[in-house]
TIVO-2410 file (N, C-alpha, C; in nm, 3 decimals):
# residues 84
REC num residu      c1      c2      c3 atome chaine
REC   1      M  14.165  13.718   9.267     N      A
REC   1      M  14.048  13.752   9.343    CA      A
REC   1      M  13.937  13.651   9.313     C      A
REC   2      A  13.887  13.587   9.415     N      A
REC   2      A  13.783  13.486   9.400    CA      A
REC   2      A  13.647  13.551   9.381     C      A
REC   3      T  13.564  13.485   9.305     N      A
REC   3      T  13.428  13.535   9.285    CA      A
REC   3      T  13.335  13.469   9.387     C      A
REC   4      T  13.230  13.541   9.421     N      A
REC   4      T  13.132  13.487   9.514    CA      A
REC   4      T  13.036  13.395   9.440     C      A
REC   5      V  12.959  13.318   9.515     N      A
REC   5      V  12.861  13.228   9.454    CA      A
REC   5      V  12.755  13.308   9.379     C      A
REC   6      G  12.717  13.422   9.433     N      A
REC   6      G  12.619  13.507   9.365    CA      A
REC   6      G  12.669  13.558   9.231     C      A
REC   7      Q  12.797  13.595   9.225     N      A
REC   7      Q  12.855  13.640   9.098    CA      A
REC   7      Q  12.862  13.524   8.999     C      A
REC   8      Q  12.898  13.406   9.047     N      A
REC   8      Q  12.904  13.289   8.959    CA      A
REC   8      Q  12.766  13.256   8.903     C      A
REC   9      M  12.664  13.266   8.988     N      A
REC   9      M  12.528  13.239   8.943    CA      A
REC   9      M  12.485  13.340   8.838     C      A
REC  10      A  12.516  13.467   8.860     N      A
REC  10      A  12.478  13.571   8.765    CA      A
REC  10      A  12.544  13.550   8.630     C      A
REC  11      V  12.673  13.514   8.632     N      A
REC  11      V  12.747  13.493   8.508    CA      A
REC  11      V  12.696  13.368   8.435     C      A
REC  12      A  12.647  13.269   8.508     N      A
REC  12      A  12.599  13.145   8.447    CA      A
REC  12      A  12.455  13.157   8.398     C      A
REC  13      I  12.372  13.233   8.469     N      A
REC  13      I  12.229  13.236   8.438    CA      A
REC  13      I  12.191  13.349   8.342     C      A
REC  14      A  12.253  13.464   8.351     N      A
REC  14      A  12.216  13.578   8.267    CA      A
REC  14      A  12.222  13.549   8.117     C      A
REC  15      P  12.323  13.479   8.066     N      A
REC  15      P  12.325  13.452   7.921    CA      A
REC  15      P  12.210  13.364   7.874     C      A
REC  16      K  12.152  13.286   7.963     N      A
REC  16      K  12.043  13.198   7.923    CA      A
REC  16      K  11.918  13.278   7.887     C      A
REC  17      F  11.891  13.385   7.959     N      A
REC  17      F  11.775  13.469   7.927    CA      A
REC  17      F  11.794  13.544   7.796     C      A
REC  18      T  11.910  13.605   7.779     N      A
REC  18      T  11.934  13.681   7.658    CA      A
REC  18      T  11.946  13.590   7.536     C      A
REC  19      A  12.006  13.472   7.554     N      A
REC  19      A  12.017  13.378   7.442    CA      A
REC  19      A  11.880  13.324   7.403     C      A
REC  20      A  11.795  13.298   7.500     N      A
REC  20      A  11.660  13.250   7.470    CA      A
REC  20      A  11.580  13.355   7.394     C      A
REC  21      A  11.590  13.479   7.436     N      A
REC  21      A  11.520  13.588   7.366    CA      A
REC  21      A  11.572  13.603   7.223     C      A
REC  22      S  11.702  13.593   7.206     N      A
REC  22      S  11.761  13.603   7.073    CA      A
REC  22      S  11.719  13.485   6.986     C      A
REC  23      A  11.715  13.366   7.042     N      A
REC  23      A  11.675  13.248   6.964    CA      A
REC  23      A  11.529  13.257   6.921     C      A
REC  24      I  11.443  13.305   7.010     N      A
REC  24      I  11.301  13.322   6.975    CA      A
REC  24      I  11.286  13.424   6.863     C      A
REC  25      S  11.359  13.534   6.872     N      A
REC  25      S  11.352  13.638   6.769    CA      A
REC  25      S  11.405  13.588   6.636     C      A
REC  26      S  11.515  13.515   6.639     N      A
REC  26      S  11.572  13.462   6.515    CA      A
REC  26      S  11.480  13.358   6.452     C      A
REC  27      T  11.420  13.274   6.534     N      A
REC  27      T  11.327  13.173   6.482    CA      A
REC  27      T  11.206  13.240   6.419     C      A
REC  28      T  11.156  13.344   6.482     N      A
REC  28      T  11.043  13.418   6.426    CA      A
REC  28      T  11.080  13.481   6.293     C      A
REC  29      T  11.197  13.540   6.285     N      A
REC  29      T  11.243  13.602   6.161    CA      A
REC  29      T  11.258  13.499   6.051     C      A
REC  30      I  11.317  13.384   6.083     N      A
REC  30      I  11.332  13.276   5.984    CA      A
REC  30      I  11.195  13.230   5.935     C      A
REC  31      F  11.101  13.212   6.027     N      A
REC  31      F  10.967  13.169   5.989    CA      A
REC  31      F  10.900  13.271   5.899     C      A
REC  32      L  10.909  13.397   5.935     N      A
REC  32      L  10.843  13.501   5.854    CA      A
REC  32      L  10.902  13.511   5.714     C      A
REC  33      I  11.032  13.495   5.703     N      A
REC  33      I  11.095  13.507   5.572    CA      A
REC  33      I  11.066  13.383   5.486     C      A
REC  34      T  11.070  13.266   5.545     N      A
REC  34      T  11.051  13.145   5.465    CA      A
REC  34      T  10.905  13.116   5.432     C      A
REC  35      C  10.815  13.146   5.523     N      A
REC  35      C  10.676  13.108   5.503    CA      A
REC  35      C  10.585  13.222   5.458     C      A
REC  36      R  10.612  13.340   5.502     N      A
REC  36      R  10.518  13.449   5.477    CA      A
REC  36      R  10.562  13.546   5.368     C      A
REC  37      S  10.688  13.553   5.340     N      A
REC  37      S  10.735  13.653   5.245    CA      A
REC  37      S  10.708  13.607   5.103     C      A
REC  38      S  10.636  13.690   5.027     N      A
REC  38      S  10.605  13.653   4.888    CA      A
REC  38      S  10.721  13.689   4.795     C      A
REC  39      E  10.798  13.788   4.830     N      A
REC  39      E  10.912  13.827   4.748    CA      A
REC  39      E  11.041  13.779   4.815     C      A
REC  40      K  11.127  13.717   4.736     N      A
REC  40      K  11.255  13.668   4.788    CA      A
REC  40      K  11.367  13.750   4.726     C      A
REC  41      R  11.387  13.866   4.778     N      A
REC  41      R  11.495  13.952   4.729    CA      A
REC  41      R  11.625  13.918   4.798     C      A
REC  42      T  11.732  13.979   4.750     N      A
REC  42      T  11.863  13.959   4.811    CA      A
REC  42      T  11.862  14.000   4.957     C      A
REC  43      Y  11.790  14.107   4.988     N      A
REC  43      Y  11.779  14.154   5.126    CA      A
REC  43      Y  11.723  14.044   5.216     C      A
REC  44      H  11.617  13.978   5.171     N      A
REC  44      H  11.555  13.873   5.251    CA      A
REC  44      H  11.649  13.755   5.271     C      A
REC  45      R  11.724  13.720   5.167     N      A
REC  45      R  11.818  13.609   5.179    CA      A
REC  45      R  11.931  13.643   5.276     C      A
REC  46      L  11.976  13.768   5.274     N      A
REC  46      L  12.081  13.810   5.368    CA      A
REC  46      L  12.031  13.807   5.512     C      A
REC  47      V  11.912  13.858   5.535     N      A
REC  47      V  11.854  13.857   5.670    CA      A
REC  47      V  11.830  13.713   5.715     C      A
REC  48      L  11.788  13.627   5.624     N      A
REC  48      L  11.768  13.486   5.657    CA      A
REC  48      L  11.900  13.422   5.701     C      A
REC  49      G  12.007  13.448   5.627     N      A
REC  49      G  12.138  13.394   5.663    CA      A
REC  49      G  12.186  13.446   5.797     C      A
REC  50      M  12.168  13.575   5.822     N      A
REC  50      M  12.209  13.633   5.951    CA      A
REC  50      M  12.127  13.574   6.065     C      A
REC  51      S  11.999  13.551   6.043     N      A
REC  51      S  11.914  13.493   6.147    CA      A
REC  51      S  11.954  13.349   6.176     C      A
REC  52      M  11.992  13.274   6.074     N      A
REC  52      M  12.036  13.137   6.096    CA      A
REC  52      M  12.167  13.134   6.176     C      A
REC  53      C  12.259  13.222   6.143     N      A
REC  53      C  12.384  13.230   6.219    CA      A
REC  53      C  12.358  13.274   6.362     C      A
REC  54      D  12.267  13.369   6.380     N      A
REC  54      D  12.234  13.415   6.514    CA      A
REC  54      D  12.167  13.305   6.596     C      A
REC  55      L  12.087  13.223   6.532     N      A
REC  55      L  12.022  13.113   6.602    CA      A
REC  55      L  12.125  13.013   6.654     C      A
REC  56      S  12.226  12.982   6.573     N      A
REC  56      S  12.329  12.889   6.620    CA      A
REC  56      S  12.415  12.952   6.730     C      A
REC  57      A  12.444  13.081   6.718     N      A
REC  57      A  12.521  13.149   6.822    CA      A
REC  57      A  12.441  13.158   6.953     C      A
REC  58      S  12.311  13.180   6.942     N      A
REC  58      S  12.225  13.184   7.061    CA      A
REC  58      S  12.222  13.050   7.132     C      A
REC  59      A  12.218  12.943   7.055     N      A
REC  59      A  12.221  12.809   7.116    CA      A
REC  59      A  12.353  12.787   7.190     C      A
REC  60      A  12.463  12.831   7.130     N      A
REC  60      A  12.593  12.816   7.195    CA      A
REC  60      A  12.599  12.897   7.325     C      A
REC  61      W  12.547  13.019   7.323     N      A
REC  61      W  12.547  13.101   7.445    CA      A
REC  61      W  12.456  13.042   7.552     C      A
REC  62      F  12.345  12.980   7.510     N      A
REC  62      F  12.253  12.920   7.607    CA      A
REC  62      F  12.320  12.806   7.684     C      A
REC  63      F  12.405  12.730   7.616     N      A
REC  63      F  12.468  12.614   7.678    CA      A
REC  63      F  12.608  12.646   7.732     C      A
REC  64      T  12.637  12.770   7.766     N      A
REC  64      T  12.772  12.810   7.804    CA      A
REC  64      T  12.833  12.728   7.916     C      A
REC  65      T  12.766  12.711   8.028     N      A
REC  65      T  12.827  12.642   8.142    CA      A
REC  65      T  12.794  12.494   8.149     C      A
REC  66      W  12.695  12.448   8.077     N      A
REC  66      W  12.653  12.308   8.089    CA      A
REC  66      W  12.759  12.208   8.047     C      A
REC  67      P  12.838  12.227   7.941     N      A
REC  67      P  12.936  12.125   7.903    CA      A
REC  67      P  13.062  12.122   7.991     C      A
REC  68      I  13.080  12.220   8.077     N      A
REC  68      I  13.198  12.223   8.165    CA      A
REC  68      I  13.185  12.109   8.265     C      A
REC  69      P  13.293  12.034   8.290     N      A
REC  69      P  13.285  11.919   8.382    CA      A
REC  69      P  13.234  11.957   8.521     C      A
REC  70      R  13.148  11.872   8.573     N      A
REC  70      R  13.090  11.892   8.707    CA      A
REC  70      R  13.202  11.898   8.811     C      A
REC  71      G  13.192  11.990   8.903     N      A
REC  71      G  13.290  12.002   9.010    CA      A
REC  71      G  13.406  12.096   8.977     C      A
REC  72      T  13.402  12.161   8.861     N      A
REC  72      T  13.507  12.256   8.827    CA      A
REC  72      T  13.496  12.375   8.921     C      A
REC  73      P  13.604  12.410   8.990     N      A
REC  73      P  13.595  12.520   9.087    CA      A
REC  73      P  13.568  12.654   9.018     C      A
REC  74      G  13.480  12.731   9.078     N      A
REC  74      G  13.450  12.864   9.029    CA      A
REC  74      G  13.349  12.869   8.915     C      A
REC  75      V  13.283  12.755   8.884     N      A
REC  75      V  13.186  12.753   8.775    CA      A
REC  75      V  13.053  12.703   8.830     C      A
REC  76      Y  12.954  12.790   8.832     N      A
REC  76      Y  12.821  12.752   8.878    CA      A
REC  76      Y  12.744  12.692   8.759     C      A
REC  77      G  12.676  12.583   8.779     N      A
REC  77      G  12.593  12.523   8.676    CA      A
REC  77      G  12.666  12.429   8.583     C      A
REC  78      A  12.787  12.390   8.618     N      A
REC  78      A  12.862  12.294   8.535    CA      A
REC  78      A  12.797  12.156   8.550     C      A
REC  79      M  12.762  12.093   8.439     N      A
REC  79      M  12.695  11.964   8.444    CA      A
REC  79      M  12.761  11.859   8.355     C      A
REC  80      G  12.869  11.893   8.291     N      A
REC  80      G  12.932  11.802   8.197    CA      A
REC  80      G  13.018  11.697   8.263     C      A
REC  81      N  13.089  11.623   8.180     N      A
REC  81      N  13.183  11.524   8.228    CA      A
REC  81      N  13.313  11.540   8.149     C      A
REC  82      Q  13.407  11.454   8.168     N      A
REC  82      Q  13.537  11.468   8.102    CA      A
REC  82      Q  13.526  11.447   7.951     C      A
REC  83      Q  13.426  11.376   7.902     N      A
REC  83      Q  13.411  11.355   7.758    CA      A
REC  83      Q  13.356  11.476   7.686     C      A
REC  84      T  13.284  11.564   7.756     N      A
REC  84      T  13.231  11.682   7.690    CA      A
REC  84      T  13.334  11.791   7.693     C      A
***
């Protein structure tokens, strides 16, 4: 069953909003823990590590369709080439 252009757009664009929100939240958490927190307990180090992992995962989700080679059928927003 083929997908419509509207469905392809939704699948390509929706993760960018949620990934951006997650990246902003993770960056804020990292900033607050590293710069503002006077106590560095194990809890803070664990949350810092989780926020760093979430930041990298958010970046990966944000770039979901961009590395796919341009002209790939059924993929909206593909901008890559054969080397990516």
